[in-house]
PQR file of N, CA, C, O and H, with PARSE charges and radii, in Angstrom:
ATOM      1  N   MET A   1     -27.740  76.403  -5.588 -0.4000 1.5000
ATOM      2  CA  MET A   1     -26.803  75.345  -5.941 -0.0000 2.0000
ATOM      3  C   MET A   1     -25.483  75.505  -5.185  0.5500 1.7000
ATOM      4  O   MET A   1     -24.886  74.527  -4.734 -0.5500 1.4000
ATOM      5  N   LYS A   2     -25.032  76.780  -5.054 -0.4000 1.5000
ATOM      6  CA  LYS A   2     -23.759  77.033  -4.396 -0.0000 2.0000
ATOM      7  C   LYS A   2     -23.780  76.543  -2.949  0.5500 1.7000
ATOM      8  O   LYS A   2     -22.818  75.922  -2.496 -0.5500 1.4000
ATOM      9  H   LYS A   2     -25.517  77.575  -5.420  0.4000 1.0000
ATOM     10  N   ASN A   3     -24.864  76.814  -2.219 -0.4000 1.5000
ATOM     11  CA  ASN A   3     -24.957  76.387  -0.827 -0.0000 2.0000
ATOM     12  C   ASN A   3     -24.978  74.868  -0.705  0.5500 1.7000
ATOM     13  O   ASN A   3     -24.424  74.302   0.238 -0.5500 1.4000
ATOM     14  H   ASN A   3     -25.645  77.319  -2.587  0.4000 1.0000
ATOM     15  N   THR A   4     -25.628  74.212  -1.674 -0.4000 1.5000
ATOM     16  CA  THR A   4     -25.669  72.754  -1.672 -0.0000 2.0000
ATOM     17  C   THR A   4     -24.271  72.177  -1.859  0.5500 1.7000
ATOM     18  O   THR A   4     -23.886  71.229  -1.175 -0.5500 1.4000
ATOM     19  H   THR A   4     -26.078  74.671  -2.439  0.4000 1.0000
ATOM     20  N   MET A   5     -23.522  72.751  -2.783 -0.4000 1.5000
ATOM     21  CA  MET A   5     -22.151  72.287  -3.022 -0.0000 2.0000
ATOM     22  C   MET A   5     -21.281  72.560  -1.794  0.5500 1.7000
ATOM     23  O   MET A   5     -20.488  71.708  -1.391 -0.5500 1.4000
ATOM     24  H   MET A   5     -23.835  73.522  -3.339  0.4000 1.0000
ATOM     25  N   THR A   6     -21.426  73.734  -1.207 -0.4000 1.5000
ATOM     26  CA  THR A   6     -20.645  74.076  -0.021 -0.0000 2.0000
ATOM     27  C   THR A   6     -20.941  73.100   1.105  0.5500 1.7000
ATOM     28  O   THR A   6     -20.026  72.620   1.774 -0.5500 1.4000
ATOM     29  H   THR A   6     -22.070  74.426  -1.534  0.4000 1.0000
ATOM     30  N   ALA A   7     -22.213  72.808   1.313 -0.4000 1.5000
ATOM     31  CA  ALA A   7     -22.592  71.852   2.351 -0.0000 2.0000
ATOM     32  C   ALA A   7     -22.012  70.476   2.051  0.5500 1.7000
ATOM     33  O   ALA A   7     -21.576  69.774   2.963 -0.5500 1.4000
ATOM     34  H   ALA A   7     -22.956  73.198   0.770  0.4000 1.0000
ATOM     35  N   ALA A   8     -22.005  70.089   0.792 -0.4000 1.5000
ATOM     36  CA  ALA A   8     -21.446  68.788   0.407 -0.0000 2.0000
ATOM     37  C   ALA A   8     -19.949  68.739   0.685  0.5500 1.7000
ATOM     38  O   ALA A   8     -19.440  67.715   1.142 -0.5500 1.4000
ATOM     39  H   ALA A   8     -22.360  70.660   0.051  0.4000 1.0000
ATOM     40  N   PHE A   9     -19.230  69.839   0.413 -0.4000 1.5000
ATOM     41  CA  PHE A   9     -17.796  69.884   0.699 -0.0000 2.0000
ATOM     42  C   PHE A   9     -17.538  69.698   2.189  0.5500 1.7000
ATOM     43  O   PHE A   9     -16.670  68.921   2.588 -0.5500 1.4000
ATOM     44  H   PHE A   9     -19.643  70.671   0.041  0.4000 1.0000
ATOM     45  N   TYR A  10     -18.302  70.421   3.010 -0.4000 1.5000
ATOM     46  CA  TYR A  10     -18.109  70.325   4.459 -0.0000 2.0000
ATOM     47  C   TYR A  10     -18.502  68.950   4.995  0.5500 1.7000
ATOM     48  O   TYR A  10     -17.848  68.422   5.895 -0.5500 1.4000
ATOM     49  H   TYR A  10     -19.007  71.052   2.686  0.4000 1.0000
ATOM     50  N   ASP A  11     -19.565  68.375   4.445 -0.4000 1.5000
ATOM     51  CA  ASP A  11     -19.989  67.046   4.869 -0.0000 2.0000
ATOM     52  C   ASP A  11     -18.905  66.020   4.572  0.5500 1.7000
ATOM     53  O   ASP A  11     -18.572  65.194   5.421 -0.5500 1.4000
ATOM     54  H   ASP A  11     -20.096  68.804   3.715  0.4000 1.0000
ATOM     55  N   LEU A  12     -18.362  66.077   3.373 -0.4000 1.5000
ATOM     56  CA  LEU A  12     -17.296  65.147   2.998 -0.0000 2.0000
ATOM     57  C   LEU A  12     -16.047  65.384   3.838  0.5500 1.7000
ATOM     58  O   LEU A  12     -15.385  64.429   4.244 -0.5500 1.4000
ATOM     59  H   LEU A  12     -18.632  66.748   2.683  0.4000 1.0000
ATOM     60  N   ALA A  13     -15.719  66.647   4.102 -0.4000 1.5000
ATOM     61  CA  ALA A  13     -14.557  66.963   4.944 -0.0000 2.0000
ATOM     62  C   ALA A  13     -14.752  66.397   6.350  0.5500 1.7000
ATOM     63  O   ALA A  13     -13.807  65.871   6.938 -0.5500 1.4000
ATOM     64  H   ALA A  13     -16.257  67.423   3.772  0.4000 1.0000
ATOM     65  N   ASP A  14     -15.958  66.498   6.892 -0.4000 1.5000
ATOM     66  CA  ASP A  14     -16.232  65.936   8.219 -0.0000 2.0000
ATOM     67  C   ASP A  14     -16.039  64.424   8.224  0.5500 1.7000
ATOM     68  O   ASP A  14     -15.480  63.866   9.169 -0.5500 1.4000
ATOM     69  H   ASP A  14     -16.726  66.925   6.414  0.4000 1.0000
ATOM     70  N   ARG A  15     -16.506  63.762   7.163 -0.4000 1.5000
ATOM     71  CA  ARG A  15     -16.335  62.305   7.078 -0.0000 2.0000
ATOM     72  C   ARG A  15     -14.856  61.941   6.967  0.5500 1.7000
ATOM     73  O   ARG A  15     -14.409  60.955   7.553 -0.5500 1.4000
ATOM     74  H   ARG A  15     -16.961  64.215   6.396  0.4000 1.0000
ATOM     75  N   LEU A  16     -14.108  62.732   6.221 -0.4000 1.5000
ATOM     76  CA  LEU A  16     -12.670  62.481   6.120 -0.0000 2.0000
ATOM     77  C   LEU A  16     -11.979  62.695   7.467  0.5500 1.7000
ATOM     78  O   LEU A  16     -11.040  61.973   7.800 -0.5500 1.4000
ATOM     79  H   LEU A  16     -14.471  63.533   5.745  0.4000 1.0000
ATOM     80  N   ASP A  17     -12.432  63.670   8.235 -0.4000 1.5000
ATOM     81  CA  ASP A  17     -11.862  63.896   9.566 -0.0000 2.0000
ATOM     82  C   ASP A  17     -12.072  62.673  10.458  0.5500 1.7000
ATOM     83  O   ASP A  17     -11.184  62.296  11.223 -0.5500 1.4000
ATOM     84  H   ASP A  17     -13.196  64.256   7.964  0.4000 1.0000
ATOM     85  N   ALA A  18     -13.248  62.057  10.354 -0.4000 1.5000
ATOM     86  CA  ALA A  18     -13.520  60.847  11.140 -0.0000 2.0000
ATOM     87  C   ALA A  18     -12.596  59.709  10.693  0.5500 1.7000
ATOM     88  O   ALA A  18     -12.086  58.957  11.523 -0.5500 1.4000
ATOM     89  H   ALA A  18     -13.969  62.363   9.733  0.4000 1.0000
ATOM     90  N   ILE A  19     -12.387  59.588   9.393 -0.4000 1.5000
ATOM     91  CA  ILE A  19     -11.475  58.560   8.878 -0.0000 2.0000
ATOM     92  C   ILE A  19     -10.060  58.833   9.360  0.5500 1.7000
ATOM     93  O   ILE A  19      -9.331  57.903   9.705 -0.5500 1.4000
ATOM     94  H   ILE A  19     -12.801  60.198   8.718  0.4000 1.0000
ATOM     95  N   SER A  20      -9.673  60.085   9.387 -0.4000 1.5000
ATOM     96  CA  SER A  20      -8.345  60.460   9.875 -0.0000 2.0000
ATOM     97  C   SER A  20      -8.149  60.026  11.323  0.5500 1.7000
ATOM     98  O   SER A  20      -7.084  59.533  11.692 -0.5500 1.4000
ATOM     99  H   SER A  20     -10.266  60.840   9.107  0.4000 1.0000
ATOM    100  N   GLU A  21      -9.175  60.211  12.134 -0.4000 1.5000
ATOM    101  CA  GLU A  21      -9.100  59.788  13.541 -0.0000 2.0000
ATOM    102  C   GLU A  21      -8.963  58.270  13.649  0.5500 1.7000
ATOM    103  O   GLU A  21      -8.202  57.769  14.477 -0.5500 1.4000
ATOM    104  H   GLU A  21     -10.040  60.611  11.835  0.4000 1.0000
ATOM    105  N   GLU A  22      -9.696  57.543  12.814 -0.4000 1.5000
ATOM    106  CA  GLU A  22      -9.585  56.082  12.809 -0.0000 2.0000
ATOM    107  C   GLU A  22      -8.178  55.640  12.415  0.5500 1.7000
ATOM    108  O   GLU A  22      -7.616  54.720  13.010 -0.5500 1.4000
ATOM    109  H   GLU A  22     -10.314  57.950  12.141  0.4000 1.0000
ATOM    110  N   LEU A  23      -7.619  56.303  11.411 -0.4000 1.5000
ATOM    111  CA  LEU A  23      -6.259  55.973  10.981 -0.0000 2.0000
ATOM    112  C   LEU A  23      -5.249  56.265  12.088  0.5500 1.7000
ATOM    113  O   LEU A  23      -4.298  55.505  12.273 -0.5500 1.4000
ATOM    114  H   LEU A  23      -8.076  57.050  10.928  0.4000 1.0000
ATOM    115  N   ALA A  24      -5.446  57.354  12.823 -0.4000 1.5000
ATOM    116  CA  ALA A  24      -4.554  57.682  13.933 -0.0000 2.0000
ATOM    117  C   ALA A  24      -4.609  56.601  15.009  0.5500 1.7000
ATOM    118  O   ALA A  24      -3.578  56.219  15.562 -0.5500 1.4000
ATOM    119  H   ALA A  24      -6.219  57.971  12.673  0.4000 1.0000
ATOM    120  N   GLU A  25      -5.812  56.108  15.304 -0.4000 1.5000
ATOM    121  CA  GLU A  25      -5.958  55.041  16.296 -0.0000 2.0000
ATOM    122  C   GLU A  25      -5.269  53.759  15.829  0.5500 1.7000
ATOM    123  O   GLU A  25      -4.589  53.090  16.607 -0.5500 1.4000
ATOM    124  H   GLU A  25      -6.650  56.418  14.855  0.4000 1.0000
ATOM    125  N   LEU A  26      -5.452  53.427  14.556 -0.4000 1.5000
ATOM    126  CA  LEU A  26      -4.789  52.231  14.015 -0.0000 2.0000
ATOM    127  C   LEU A  26      -3.272  52.369  14.065  0.5500 1.7000
ATOM    128  O   LEU A  26      -2.562  51.418  14.395 -0.5500 1.4000
ATOM    129  H   LEU A  26      -6.005  53.971  13.924  0.4000 1.0000
ATOM    130  N   ALA A  27      -2.785  53.555  13.736 -0.4000 1.5000
ATOM    131  CA  ALA A  27      -1.336  53.790  13.775 -0.0000 2.0000
ATOM    132  C   ALA A  27      -0.798  53.612  15.183  0.5500 1.7000
ATOM    133  O   ALA A  27       0.258  53.008  15.376 -0.5500 1.4000
ATOM    134  H   ALA A  27      -3.361  54.327  13.468  0.4000 1.0000
ATOM    135  N   LEU A  28      -1.515  54.131  16.166 -0.4000 1.5000
ATOM    136  CA  LEU A  28      -1.074  53.974  17.555 -0.0000 2.0000
ATOM    137  C   LEU A  28      -1.092  52.509  17.979  0.5500 1.7000
ATOM    138  O   LEU A  28      -0.190  52.050  18.680 -0.5500 1.4000
ATOM    139  H   LEU A  28      -2.373  54.622  16.010  0.4000 1.0000
ATOM    140  N   ASP A  29      -2.111  51.784  17.557 -0.4000 1.5000
ATOM    141  CA  ASP A  29      -2.170  50.351  17.861 -0.0000 2.0000
ATOM    142  C   ASP A  29      -0.980  49.621  17.261  0.5500 1.7000
ATOM    143  O   ASP A  29      -0.366  48.781  17.919 -0.5500 1.4000
ATOM    144  H   ASP A  29      -2.844  52.156  16.988  0.4000 1.0000
ATOM    145  N   HIS A  30      -0.655  49.937  16.021 -0.4000 1.5000
ATOM    146  CA  HIS A  30       0.494  49.300  15.372 -0.0000 2.0000
ATOM    147  C   HIS A  30       1.798  49.669  16.077  0.5500 1.7000
ATOM    148  O   HIS A  30       2.685  48.829  16.232 -0.5500 1.4000
ATOM    149  H   HIS A  30      -1.153  50.619  15.487  0.4000 1.0000
ATOM    150  N   LEU A  31       1.909  50.918  16.500 -0.4000 1.5000
ATOM    151  CA  LEU A  31       3.118  51.343  17.210 -0.0000 2.0000
ATOM    152  C   LEU A  31       3.250  50.617  18.544  0.5500 1.7000
ATOM    153  O   LEU A  31       4.339  50.178  18.913 -0.5500 1.4000
ATOM    154  H   LEU A  31       1.188  51.600  16.374  0.4000 1.0000
ATOM    155  N   ARG A  32       2.137  50.491  19.266 -0.4000 1.5000
ATOM    156  CA  ARG A  32       2.157  49.744  20.528 -0.0000 2.0000
ATOM    157  C   ARG A  32       2.591  48.298  20.297  0.5500 1.7000
ATOM    158  O   ARG A  32       3.426  47.764  21.028 -0.5500 1.4000
ATOM    159  H   ARG A  32       1.252  50.847  18.966  0.4000 1.0000
ATOM    160  N   ASN A  33       2.012  47.670  19.269 -0.4000 1.5000
ATOM    161  CA  ASN A  33       2.373  46.289  18.953 -0.0000 2.0000
ATOM    162  C   ASN A  33       3.841  46.170  18.589  0.5500 1.7000
ATOM    163  O   ASN A  33       4.507  45.211  18.980 -0.5500 1.4000
ATOM    164  H   ASN A  33       1.334  48.103  18.675  0.4000 1.0000
ATOM    165  N   ALA A  34       4.342  47.134  17.845 -0.4000 1.5000
ATOM    166  CA  ALA A  34       5.750  47.105  17.454 -0.0000 2.0000
ATOM    167  C   ALA A  34       6.656  47.215  18.678  0.5500 1.7000
ATOM    168  O   ALA A  34       7.670  46.523  18.767 -0.5500 1.4000
ATOM    169  H   ALA A  34       3.801  47.912  17.527  0.4000 1.0000
ATOM    170  N   LEU A  35       6.292  48.075  19.614 -0.4000 1.5000
ATOM    171  CA  LEU A  35       7.100  48.245  20.822 -0.0000 2.0000
ATOM    172  C   LEU A  35       7.048  47.010  21.714  0.5500 1.7000
ATOM    173  O   LEU A  35       8.058  46.606  22.292 -0.5500 1.4000
ATOM    174  H   LEU A  35       5.467  48.637  19.542  0.4000 1.0000
ATOM    175  N   GLU A  36       5.869  46.417  21.819 -0.4000 1.5000
ATOM    176  CA  GLU A  36       5.708  45.243  22.677 -0.0000 2.0000
ATOM    177  C   GLU A  36       6.375  44.004  22.103  0.5500 1.7000
ATOM    178  O   GLU A  36       6.966  43.210  22.836 -0.5500 1.4000
ATOM    179  H   GLU A  36       5.049  46.745  21.350  0.4000 1.0000
ATOM    180  N   SER A  37       6.280  43.843  20.791 -0.4000 1.5000
ATOM    181  CA  SER A  37       6.778  42.611  20.186 -0.0000 2.0000
ATOM    182  C   SER A  37       8.112  42.760  19.476  0.5500 1.7000
ATOM    183  O   SER A  37       8.740  41.766  19.111 -0.5500 1.4000
ATOM    184  H   SER A  37       5.800  44.487  20.196  0.4000 1.0000
ATOM    185  N   GLY A  38       8.543  43.991  19.280 -0.4000 1.5000
ATOM    186  CA  GLY A  38       9.775  44.210  18.537 -0.0000 2.0000
ATOM    187  C   GLY A  38       9.606  43.949  17.046  0.5500 1.7000
ATOM    188  O   GLY A  38      10.590  43.795  16.322 -0.5500 1.4000
ATOM    189  H   GLY A  38       8.032  44.798  19.576  0.4000 1.0000
ATOM    190  N   ASP A  39       8.370  43.899  16.595 -0.4000 1.5000
ATOM    191  CA  ASP A  39       8.059  43.605  15.206 -0.0000 2.0000
ATOM    192  C   ASP A  39       8.297  44.840  14.341  0.5500 1.7000
ATOM    193  O   ASP A  39       7.569  45.828  14.441 -0.5500 1.4000
ATOM    194  H   ASP A  39       7.571  44.024  17.184  0.4000 1.0000
ATOM    195  N   GLN A  40       9.314  44.776  13.497 -0.4000 1.5000
ATOM    196  CA  GLN A  40       9.650  45.904  12.637 -0.0000 2.0000
ATOM    197  C   GLN A  40       8.583  46.167  11.574  0.5500 1.7000
ATOM    198  O   GLN A  40       8.404  47.308  11.147 -0.5500 1.4000
ATOM    199  H   GLN A  40       9.905  43.973  13.415  0.4000 1.0000
ATOM    200  N   SER A  41       7.876  45.122  11.146 -0.4000 1.5000
ATOM    201  CA  SER A  41       6.840  45.328  10.125 -0.0000 2.0000
ATOM    202  C   SER A  41       5.675  46.135  10.700  0.5500 1.7000
ATOM    203  O   SER A  41       5.024  46.885   9.973 -0.5500 1.4000
ATOM    204  H   SER A  41       8.021  44.196  11.493  0.4000 1.0000
ATOM    205  N   ALA A  42       5.410  45.986  11.994 -0.4000 1.5000
ATOM    206  CA  ALA A  42       4.347  46.775  12.617 -0.0000 2.0000
ATOM    207  C   ALA A  42       4.749  48.246  12.659  0.5500 1.7000
ATOM    208  O   ALA A  42       3.909  49.127  12.476 -0.5500 1.4000
ATOM    209  H   ALA A  42       5.938  45.377  12.584  0.4000 1.0000
ATOM    210  N   ALA A  43       6.030  48.512  12.899 -0.4000 1.5000
ATOM    211  CA  ALA A  43       6.503  49.895  12.905 -0.0000 2.0000
ATOM    212  C   ALA A  43       6.399  50.494  11.505  0.5500 1.7000
ATOM    213  O   ALA A  43       6.025  51.657  11.353 -0.5500 1.4000
ATOM    214  H   ALA A  43       6.712  47.797  13.047  0.4000 1.0000
ATOM    215  N   ALA A  44       6.724  49.712  10.494 -0.4000 1.5000
ATOM    216  CA  ALA A  44       6.608  50.188   9.117 -0.0000 2.0000
ATOM    217  C   ALA A  44       5.147  50.450   8.763  0.5500 1.7000
ATOM    218  O   ALA A  44       4.840  51.420   8.070 -0.5500 1.4000
ATOM    219  H   ALA A  44       7.028  48.767  10.618  0.4000 1.0000
ATOM    220  N   ALA A  45       4.255  49.599   9.230 -0.4000 1.5000
ATOM    221  CA  ALA A  45       2.826  49.783   8.976 -0.0000 2.0000
ATOM    222  C   ALA A  45       2.335  51.070   9.641  0.5500 1.7000
ATOM    223  O   ALA A  45       1.518  51.794   9.071 -0.5500 1.4000
ATOM    224  H   ALA A  45       4.505  48.810   9.792  0.4000 1.0000
ATOM    225  N   GLU A  46       2.828  51.350  10.833 -0.4000 1.5000
ATOM    226  CA  GLU A  46       2.443  52.578  11.532 -0.0000 2.0000
ATOM    227  C   GLU A  46       2.851  53.797  10.706  0.5500 1.7000
ATOM    228  O   GLU A  46       2.087  54.756  10.599 -0.5500 1.4000
ATOM    229  H   GLU A  46       3.491  50.762  11.296  0.4000 1.0000
ATOM    230  N   LYS A  47       4.028  53.765  10.130 -0.4000 1.5000
ATOM    231  CA  LYS A  47       4.483  54.897   9.322 -0.0000 2.0000
ATOM    232  C   LYS A  47       3.601  55.086   8.094  0.5500 1.7000
ATOM    233  O   LYS A  47       3.299  56.218   7.716 -0.5500 1.4000
ATOM    234  H   LYS A  47       4.649  52.985  10.216  0.4000 1.0000
ATOM    235  N   ARG A  48       3.193  54.004   7.478 -0.4000 1.5000
ATOM    236  CA  ARG A  48       2.322  54.096   6.297 -0.0000 2.0000
ATOM    237  C   ARG A  48       0.937  54.604   6.688  0.5500 1.7000
ATOM    238  O   ARG A  48       0.339  55.408   5.973 -0.5500 1.4000
ATOM    239  H   ARG A  48       3.438  53.084   7.785  0.4000 1.0000
ATOM    240  N   LEU A  49       0.435  54.133   7.821 -0.4000 1.5000
ATOM    241  CA  LEU A  49      -0.864  54.612   8.295 -0.0000 2.0000
ATOM    242  C   LEU A  49      -0.807  56.111   8.598  0.5500 1.7000
ATOM    243  O   LEU A  49      -1.760  56.841   8.326 -0.5500 1.4000
ATOM    244  H   LEU A  49       0.921  53.480   8.402  0.4000 1.0000
ATOM    245  N   THR A  50       0.303  56.559   9.156 -0.4000 1.5000
ATOM    246  CA  THR A  50       0.470  57.980   9.450 -0.0000 2.0000
ATOM    247  C   THR A  50       0.501  58.796   8.155  0.5500 1.7000
ATOM    248  O   THR A  50      -0.080  59.879   8.084 -0.5500 1.4000
ATOM    249  H   THR A  50       1.078  55.966   9.376  0.4000 1.0000
ATOM    250  N   ARG A  51       1.175  58.275   7.143 -0.4000 1.5000
ATOM    251  CA  ARG A  51       1.191  58.954   5.847 -0.0000 2.0000
ATOM    252  C   ARG A  51      -0.215  59.024   5.252  0.5500 1.7000
ATOM    253  O   ARG A  51      -0.607  60.046   4.688 -0.5500 1.4000
ATOM    254  H   ARG A  51       1.647  57.395   7.200  0.4000 1.0000
ATOM    255  N   ALA A  52      -0.964  57.939   5.381 -0.4000 1.5000
ATOM    256  CA  ALA A  52      -2.337  57.915   4.880 -0.0000 2.0000
ATOM    257  C   ALA A  52      -3.194  58.930   5.634  0.5500 1.7000
ATOM    258  O   ALA A  52      -3.999  59.643   5.034 -0.5500 1.4000
ATOM    259  H   ALA A  52      -0.645  57.109   5.839  0.4000 1.0000
ATOM    260  N   ARG A  53      -3.014  58.990   6.953 -0.4000 1.5000
ATOM    261  CA  ARG A  53      -3.777  59.953   7.763 -0.0000 2.0000
ATOM    262  C   ARG A  53      -3.486  61.375   7.316  0.5500 1.7000
ATOM    263  O   ARG A  53      -4.402  62.185   7.175 -0.5500 1.4000
ATOM    264  H   ARG A  53      -2.360  58.411   7.440  0.4000 1.0000
ATOM    265  N   ARG A  54      -2.226  61.679   7.095 -0.4000 1.5000
ATOM    266  CA  ARG A  54      -1.868  63.035   6.654 -0.0000 2.0000
ATOM    267  C   ARG A  54      -2.488  63.363   5.299  0.5500 1.7000
ATOM    268  O   ARG A  54      -2.932  64.490   5.077 -0.5500 1.4000
ATOM    269  H   ARG A  54      -1.482  61.021   7.210  0.4000 1.0000
ATOM    270  N   ALA A  55      -2.520  62.393   4.399 -0.4000 1.5000
ATOM    271  CA  ALA A  55      -3.129  62.613   3.091 -0.0000 2.0000
ATOM    272  C   ALA A  55      -4.622  62.880   3.231  0.5500 1.7000
ATOM    273  O   ALA A  55      -5.170  63.744   2.546 -0.5500 1.4000
ATOM    274  H   ALA A  55      -2.160  61.478   4.579  0.4000 1.0000
ATOM    275  N   VAL A  56      -5.281  62.138   4.119 -0.4000 1.5000
ATOM    276  CA  VAL A  56      -6.717  62.342   4.343 -0.0000 2.0000
ATOM    277  C   VAL A  56      -6.961  63.713   4.965  0.5500 1.7000
ATOM    278  O   VAL A  56      -7.916  64.399   4.601 -0.5500 1.4000
ATOM    279  H   VAL A  56      -4.836  61.436   4.675  0.4000 1.0000
ATOM    280  N   GLU A  57      -6.101  64.114   5.901 -0.4000 1.5000
ATOM    281  CA  GLU A  57      -6.231  65.438   6.512 -0.0000 2.0000
ATOM    282  C   GLU A  57      -6.046  66.533   5.468  0.5500 1.7000
ATOM    283  O   GLU A  57      -6.748  67.545   5.492 -0.5500 1.4000
ATOM    284  H   GLU A  57      -5.325  63.557   6.196  0.4000 1.0000
ATOM    285  N   LYS A  58      -5.109  66.333   4.558 -0.4000 1.5000
ATOM    286  CA  LYS A  58      -4.893  67.309   3.498 -0.0000 2.0000
ATOM    287  C   LYS A  58      -6.131  67.413   2.613  0.5500 1.7000
ATOM    288  O   LYS A  58      -6.550  68.515   2.259 -0.5500 1.4000
ATOM    289  H   LYS A  58      -4.539  65.511   4.538  0.4000 1.0000
ATOM    290  N   ALA A  59      -6.716  66.276   2.256 -0.4000 1.5000
ATOM    291  CA  ALA A  59      -7.918  66.272   1.427 -0.0000 2.0000
ATOM    292  C   ALA A  59      -9.057  66.998   2.148  0.5500 1.7000
ATOM    293  O   ALA A  59      -9.802  67.757   1.529 -0.5500 1.4000
ATOM    294  H   ALA A  59      -6.375  65.381   2.544  0.4000 1.0000
ATOM    295  N   SER A  60      -9.187  66.766   3.436 -0.4000 1.5000
ATOM    296  CA  SER A  60     -10.230  67.431   4.213 -0.0000 2.0000
ATOM    297  C   SER A  60     -10.026  68.945   4.175  0.5500 1.7000
ATOM    298  O   SER A  60     -10.974  69.703   3.969 -0.5500 1.4000
ATOM    299  H   SER A  60      -8.582  66.149   3.939  0.4000 1.0000
ATOM    300  N   GLY A  61      -8.793  69.371   4.374 -0.4000 1.5000
ATOM    301  CA  GLY A  61      -8.492  70.808   4.335 -0.0000 2.0000
ATOM    302  C   GLY A  61      -8.783  71.432   2.973  0.5500 1.7000
ATOM    303  O   GLY A  61      -9.299  72.547   2.891 -0.5500 1.4000
ATOM    304  H   GLY A  61      -8.023  68.755   4.541  0.4000 1.0000
ATOM    305  N   LEU A  62      -8.452  70.711   1.912 -0.4000 1.5000
ATOM    306  CA  LEU A  62      -8.728  71.218   0.570 -0.0000 2.0000
ATOM    307  C   LEU A  62     -10.230  71.381   0.335  0.5500 1.7000
ATOM    308  O   LEU A  62     -10.669  72.362  -0.266 -0.5500 1.4000
ATOM    309  H   LEU A  62      -8.032  69.805   1.979  0.4000 1.0000
ATOM    310  N   LEU A  63     -11.008  70.418   0.811 -0.4000 1.5000
ATOM    311  CA  LEU A  63     -12.468  70.520   0.665 -0.0000 2.0000
ATOM    312  C   LEU A  63     -13.029  71.684   1.467  0.5500 1.7000
ATOM    313  O   LEU A  63     -13.928  72.386   1.003 -0.5500 1.4000
ATOM    314  H   LEU A  63     -10.652  69.621   1.300  0.4000 1.0000
ATOM    315  N   ARG A  64     -12.504  71.890   2.662 -0.4000 1.5000
ATOM    316  CA  ARG A  64     -12.964  73.034   3.465 -0.0000 2.0000
ATOM    317  C   ARG A  64     -12.610  74.357   2.777  0.5500 1.7000
ATOM    318  O   ARG A  64     -13.394  75.305   2.801 -0.5500 1.4000
ATOM    319  H   ARG A  64     -11.774  71.320   3.039  0.4000 1.0000
ATOM    320  N   ASP A  65     -11.428  74.410   2.166 -0.4000 1.5000
ATOM    321  CA  ASP A  65     -11.047  75.613   1.414 -0.0000 2.0000
ATOM    322  C   ASP A  65     -12.022  75.869   0.262  0.5500 1.7000
ATOM    323  O   ASP A  65     -12.405  77.010   0.004 -0.5500 1.4000
ATOM    324  H   ASP A  65     -10.791  73.639   2.146  0.4000 1.0000
ATOM    325  N   LEU A  66     -12.417  74.793  -0.430 -0.4000 1.5000
ATOM    326  CA  LEU A  66     -13.409  74.945  -1.497 -0.0000 2.0000
ATOM    327  C   LEU A  66     -14.728  75.466  -0.947  0.5500 1.7000
ATOM    328  O   LEU A  66     -15.372  76.318  -1.560 -0.5500 1.4000
ATOM    329  H   LEU A  66     -12.106  73.866  -0.221  0.4000 1.0000
ATOM    330  N   GLY A  67     -15.127  74.953   0.210 -0.4000 1.5000
ATOM    331  CA  GLY A  67     -16.372  75.408   0.835 -0.0000 2.0000
ATOM    332  C   GLY A  67     -16.280  76.870   1.238  0.5500 1.7000
ATOM    333  O   GLY A  67     -17.247  77.618   1.089 -0.5500 1.4000
ATOM    334  H   GLY A  67     -14.604  74.261   0.708  0.4000 1.0000
ATOM    335  N   ASP A  68     -15.115  77.287   1.752 -0.4000 1.5000
ATOM    336  CA  ASP A  68     -14.934  78.685   2.161 -0.0000 2.0000
ATOM    337  C   ASP A  68     -14.930  79.621   0.955  0.5500 1.7000
ATOM    338  O   ASP A  68     -15.393  80.758   1.038 -0.5500 1.4000
ATOM    339  H   ASP A  68     -14.330  76.679   1.873  0.4000 1.0000
ATOM    340  N   ALA A  69     -14.404  79.130  -0.160 -0.4000 1.5000
ATOM    341  CA  ALA A  69     -14.342  79.962  -1.366 -0.0000 2.0000
ATOM    342  C   ALA A  69     -15.719  80.098  -2.021  0.5500 1.7000
ATOM    343  O   ALA A  69     -15.983  81.041  -2.767 -0.5500 1.4000
ATOM    344  H   ALA A  69     -14.028  78.206  -0.227  0.4000 1.0000
ATOM    345  N   GLY A  70     -16.593  79.122  -1.717 -0.4000 1.5000
ATOM    346  CA  GLY A  70     -17.933  79.111  -2.349 -0.0000 2.0000
ATOM    347  C   GLY A  70     -18.823  80.079  -1.712  0.5500 1.7000
ATOM    348  O   GLY A  70     -19.981  80.208  -2.108 -0.5500 1.4000
ATOM    349  H   GLY A  70     -16.378  78.356  -1.111  0.4000 1.0000
TER
END
């Protein structure tokens, strides 16, 4: 059971890492749009996306820690 749970933690962490990469790409797109258009709302959206990415990265790290402890 322990190995199954550990594998599940790592699998979920890997999926979160992929989501984190997607969020980083979206943030960069929003930043580019903000620079090109001068749109302040796009810059604000980029900051929120970056915060979301960091939260997802933190969750991934916590799951990996659980897997390492198992």
